[in-house]
C-alpha positions in Angstrom: -23.9 -2.9 -8.2 -22.9 -2.4 -12.5 -20.2 -5.4 -12.8 -19.4 -3.8 -16.1 -16.7 -1.2 -16.7 -18.3 2.0 -18.3 -16.1 3.5 -20.9 -14.0 6.0 -18.6 -13.7 3.4 -16.6 -11.8 0.9 -19.5 -10.0 4.2 -20.5 -8.6 4.3 -17.0 -7.8 0.4 -16.7 -6.2 0.6 -20.8 -3.9 3.4 -20.0 -2.2 2.3 -17.0 -2.1 -1.0 -17.5 -0.3 0.4 -20.9 1.5 2.6 -18.8 2.9 0.0 -16.8 4.0 -2.6 -19.8 5.8 0.0 -21.8 7.3 2.1 -18.8 7.7 -0.1 -16.0 8.7 -3.5 -16.8 11.6 -2.6 -19.2 12.8 -1.2 -16.3 12.1 -4.1 -13.4 15.4 -6.1 -14.2 17.8 -3.7 -13.3 15.5 -2.7 -10.4 15.6 -6.6 -9.1 19.6 -6.7 -9.7 20.6 -3.9 -8.3 18.1 -3.6 -5.6 17.8 0.1 -5.8 15.8 2.8 -7.8 18.1 5.7 -8.8 16.4 9.3 -8.3 16.7 10.1 -12.0 14.7 6.7 -13.0 12.0 7.6 -10.6 12.1 10.8 -11.7 11.3 9.6 -15.2 8.5 7.7 -13.8 6.7 10.4 -12.0 6.8 12.7 -14.9 5.8 10.5 -17.2 2.6 10.0 -14.9 2.1 13.9 -14.7 2.4 13.5 -18.3 -0.4 10.8 -18.3 -2.7 13.6 -16.3 -2.7 10.5 -13.4 -0.6 12.2 -10.6 -2.2 12.2 -7.6 -5.8 10.4 -9.1 -6.9 9.9 -5.6 -7.2 13.4 -4.6 -10.2 16.4 -5.1 -10.2 17.8 -8.4 -10.7 21.0 -6.4 -7.1 21.0 -5.2 -5.6 19.6 -8.8 -6.0 15.9 -7.8 -7.7 13.6 -10.3 -11.0 13.4 -8.3 -11.2 9.3 -9.2 -13.7 7.5 -7.1 -12.8 5.0 -4.8 -13.6 2.5 -7.3 -12.3 4.3 -10.4 -9.1 4.4 -8.4 -9.3 1.0 -6.8 -9.0 -0.2 -10.8 -5.9 2.3 -11.3 -4.0 0.4 -8.1 -5.2 -2.6 -9.4 -3.0 -2.1 -12.4 -0.4 -0.9 -10.8 -0.1 -3.9 -8.9 1.6 -5.5 -12.1 4.3 -3.6 -11.8 7.1 -3.6 -9.3 6.5 -1.8 -6.3 10.0 0.2 -5.9 8.9 1.8 -9.6 5.2 2.3 -8.8 5.6 4.3 -5.9 6.5 7.1 -8.6 3.3 6.9 -10.3 1.9 9.6 -7.6 -0.7 8.8 -5.2 -0.4 11.0 -1.9 -1.6 9.6 1.4 -5.2 10.7 1.5 -5.2 11.9 5.7 -3.5 14.6 3.7 -6.9 16.1 3.5 -6.8 17.0 6.8 -4.9 19.6 6.2 -5.8 23.4 7.5 -4.3 26.5 6.6 -0.7 26.8 5.9 -0.8 23.1 6.3 -2.0 23.4 2.7 0.6 25.2 1.1 3.7 23.7 2.7 2.2 20.2 2.3 -0.9 19.2 1.3 -0.7 21.2 -2.2 3.2 20.2 -3.1 2.3 16.6 -2.7 -0.6 16.8 -5.2 1.3 18.6 -7.5 4.2 16.1 -7.1 6.8 18.2 -5.7 7.0 16.9 -2.8 6.2 13.3 -1.3 4.9 12.1 1.8 5.4 8.7 4.0 3.6 7.8 6.9 5.1 6.3 9.9 3.3 4.5 12.7 5.4 1.0 12.8 8.3 0.9 15.6 9.6 -2.3 16.8 7.4 -3.1 19.8 3.9 -1.5 18.3 3.4 -2.9 15.2 -0.6 -4.2 15.1 -0.8 -2.8 18.5 -1.3 1.2 17.5 -1.4 2.3 20.8 1.4 0.7 22.2 3.8 2.7 20.4 6.6 4.2 22.7 7.8 7.3 20.4 6.3 10.1 22.6 5.9 13.8 22.6 5.4 16.1 25.5 3.7 19.5 25.0 6.2 22.9 26.4 5.4 26.5 26.2 3.5 25.9 23.1 5.8 23.4 21.3 5.9 19.5 21.0 9.5 17.9 22.0 9.1 14.7 20.2 11.4 11.2 21.6 11.9 8.1 19.9 11.6 6.1 16.8 10.0 4.2 14.2 11.1 1.7 11.8 9.7 -0.2 8.6 9.1 3.1 7.1 7.5 2.3 3.3 9.7 5.0 1.1 11.4 6.8 3.7 14.1 7.3 1.2 12.8 9.3 -1.6 9.8 10.8 1.4 10.0 14.8 1.6 8.1 15.0 5.0 6.5 12.4 7.5 3.3 12.0 8.2 4.0 10.6 12.3 1.8 9.1 14.8 3.1 10.0 17.9 2.0 9.1 21.8 1.0 12.4 23.4 -0.5 10.9 26.9 -3.0 8.8 28.2 -6.5 8.5 29.2 -9.2 5.9 31.1 -11.5 3.8 29.4 -13.7 0.8 30.4 -10.5 -1.5 29.8 -8.2 0.6 31.7 -5.8 3.3 30.9 -4.6 3.8 26.5 -2.4 6.0 25.3 -3.7 9.5 23.9 -2.4 9.8 19.8 -1.4 12.2 17.6 -0.7 12.8 14.2 2.3 15.1 13.2 3.7 16.6 9.9 7.4 16.3 9.9 10.1 18.0 7.4 12.8 15.7 7.0 15.3 18.4 7.5 13.6 19.4 10.8 16.8 19.4 13.7 16.3 16.8 16.2 15.0 14.2 13.4 16.7 11.5 11.5 16.3 8.5 8.9 18.8 6.1 8.2 18.4 3.0 5.6 16.5 0.4 7.3 16.1 -3.4 6.7 17.1 -5.7 3.9 14.0 -7.1 2.7 13.6 -10.0 0.3 9.9 -8.8 -0.7 9.8 -5.9 -3.0 13.1 -5.0 -3.8 13.8 -1.4 -5.1 11.0 0.0 -2.4 13.5 0.7 0.7 12.4 0.7 4.2 13.7 3.1 6.7 14.2 3.9 10.3 13.6 7.3 12.0 14.8 8.6 14.9 13.6 11.4 17.2 15.7 12.9 19.7 14.6 16.1 21.5 13.1 16.9 18.6 11.1 20.2 18.3 7.9 20.5 16.7 5.4 24.0 16.6 1.9 23.1 17.1 0.8 23.8 13.9 2.6 20.4 12.5 -0.1 18.7 14.0 -2.3 17.6 12.1 -5.9 17.3 12.8 -6.6 18.1 16.7 -4.1 16.9 19.7 -4.5 13.3 20.7 -7.0 12.6 17.8 -4.3 10.8 15.9 -5.7 6.9 16.4 -9.7 8.1 15.4 -8.1 10.2 12.2 -5.9 6.8 11.4 -9.4 4.9 11.7 -11.2 7.7 9.4 -8.6 8.0 6.8 -6.5 5.2 6.6 -8.4 1.8 6.7 -8.7 2.1 2.8 -5.2 1.6 2.0 -6.0 -1.4 3.0 -8.5 -1.5 -0.7 -5.4 -0.5 -2.2 -2.7 -3.7 -0.8 -5.7 -6.2 -2.0 -6.3 -4.2 -5.7 -2.7 -4.7 -6.2 -2.4 -8.2 -4.9 -5.1 -9.1 -7.3 -2.8 -7.3 -10.4 0.0 -8.9 -9.4 -1.9 -12.4 -9.5 -3.1 -11.6 -12.5 0.4 -11.0 -14.0 1.8 -14.6 -12.6 -1.3 -16.6 -13.7 -0.8 -15.3 -17.2 2.8 -16.8 -17.2 1.7 -19.8 -15.6 -1.1 -20.3 -18.2 1.1 -19.6 -21.2 3.6 -21.8 -19.5 1.2 -24.9 -19.1 -0.1 -24.0 -23.0 3.8 -24.8 -24.1 6.0 -27.1 -21.6 6.0 -30.9 -22.5 6.4 -33.7 -20.2 5.4 -37.5 -21.4 4.9 -36.0 -24.9 1.8 -33.8 -24.5 1.7 -30.6 -22.9 1.3 -30.3 -19.0 -1.6 -28.2 -19.4 -3.5 -31.3 -20.4 -2.9 -33.4 -16.9 -5.4 -32.6 -14.4 -2.7 -32.1 -11.9 -2.0 -28.9 -13.5 -5.0 -28.0 -15.4 -6.8 -27.9 -11.9 -4.1 -25.7 -10.4 -4.9 -23.5 -13.4 -9.2 -23.8 -13.0 -8.3 -23.0 -9.0 -5.8 -20.0 -9.3 -7.6 -18.3 -11.5 -11.5 -18.8 -9.5 -9.3 -17.1 -6.5 -8.3 -14.2 -8.0 -11.6 -13.5 -9.5 -12.9 -14.0 -6.1 -10.2 -11.9 -4.6 -11.2 -8.9 -7.3 -14.8 -8.9 -7.3 -14.8 -8.9 -3.1 -12.1 -5.5 -3.7 -14.6 -3.9 -6.6 -17.7 -4.9 -4.3 -16.1 -3.1 -0.6 -14.8 0.2 -2.9 -18.5 0.6 -4.4 -19.9 0.5 -1.2 -17.3 3.6 0.0 -18.7 5.3 -3.5 -22.4 4.5 -2.2 -21.9 5.8 1.4 -22.3 2.0 2.6 -20.2 1.0 5.7 -17.0 -0.9 4.3 -14.7 -1.7 7.3 -15.6 -5.7 7.0 -15.7 -5.5 3.7 -12.5 -4.0 3.0 -10.6 -6.5 6.2 -12.1 -9.0 3.9 -10.8 -8.1 0.8 -7.5 -7.4 2.1 -7.5 -10.7 3.9 -8.8 -12.6 0.7 -6.5 -11.4 -1.7 -3.1 -11.4 -0.1 -3.6 -15.0 0.9 -4.9 -15.9 -2.9 -1.5 -14.1 -3.9 0.4 -16.2 -1.9 -1.4 -19.6 -3.3 -1.5 -18.4 -6.8 2.2 -17.2 -6.6 3.3 -20.8 -5.0 0.9 -22.5 -7.3 2.8 -20.8 -10.2 6.2 -21.8 -9.4 4.7 -25.3 -8.5 3.4 -25.5 -12.4 7.2 -24.4 -13.3 9.1 -26.6 -11.1 12.6 -26.4 -10.5 13.2 -23.5 -13.1 10.2 -21.3 -11.1 12.7 -20.7 -8.3 15.3 -19.4 -10.6 16.4 -15.7 -11.0 16.5 -16.6 -14.6 12.9 -15.8 -15.0 10.7 -13.6 -12.9 8.2 -15.8 -10.8 10.8 -16.3 -7.9 10.8 -12.5 -7.2 6.9 -12.6 -7.6 6.9 -15.4 -5.3 8.7 -13.8 -2.9 6.9 -10.5 -2.9 4.0 -12.1 -1.6 4.8 -12.5 1.3 4.8 -9.0 2.6 1.5 -8.7 1.7 -0.3 -10.6 4.6 1.6 -8.7 7.2 1.9 -5.0 6.2 -1.6 -2.6 6.2 -2.8 -5.0 9.2 -1.8 -8.8 8.9 -4.0 -11.6 8.3 -4.9 -12.0 11.9 -5.6 -8.3 12.7 -8.0 -8.5 9.7 -10.0 -11.4 10.7 -10.1 -10.1 14.2 -12.1 -6.9 12.4 -14.3 -9.4 10.4 -15.4 -11.3 13.7 -15.8 -8.0 15.9 -18.0 -6.3 13.1 -19.9 -9.6 13.0 -20.5 -10.3 16.7 -20.6 -6.7 18.0 -24.4 -6.5 16.9 -25.2 -9.4 18.7 -23.7 -8.4 22.5 
């Protein structure tokens, strides 16, 4: 693995960081105070992203995307992590599972998502089916060539701005060595589909302005052409296409941690107590040493996992390790930064409290820390069984 960035990668990092600093930072205070991102504000971010030529950078060049490698895209996501998520969501990165679109689906969903004409949202989670994907109760039955869906989803990220949803639904049962288990099918669902509704979700302490939503299906009829991939193969599709999203979480955690660390380092070099800069006290300087060491370790773990994907090597365990380490590192770094600032670190007058709150969700979504540990230990033990 080459540890230095090439000229193209340096350009990606510098361009995206400058974009975040110039276009995202100035809007963050407004979003934090209001808890919302206006459509006009979001569209402005999206249009500027298009002007840069970075919209759908994760998608292949042949369909109008940027064609970035996993490593290059991870570098991009790391820089986006420095900005408020309610705003950076408009820096278009369509779900790569849309590459499974065929025929009419490409014109209706894939290509508009790549162009930025439509925004997609992924819908798996239910009140009783979070980590346990096969435990979902939202279901569909096959009737005369169509599917009729009933049930609901919640915690659906950016559902408020999505034009269509990539929804995983139970469509039957099958037997396995461990007993019966649900078959899962993936559907493409337009926002205005009859029998389908979207409402505002819960008020979250993390990532203000980045909304979650609740989906409800009431005898919602979907034609067979709305199945993404093959019927009953949704679980396998999720494992094939979506596990790399954990790499995105890891990368963004690293970016956030570096921004928070910069604040803590600067404060330690300016704040005085007992007649000395607080950075001169071991109680503070050792915190800084531990923070940067943990950040660098998570950073390299994340980049190494992306490198493995680009080189066709198995990376499931490595991605889980990156997501686990980076999300838990971010929690530690933001907490220590607040400690360095003291009481002021918890005040809304400074930005640290926001980043401290934002950090909490990273250990939950896209697979909890416990799920990542399960993946890691399973990968280690399987060859020995």
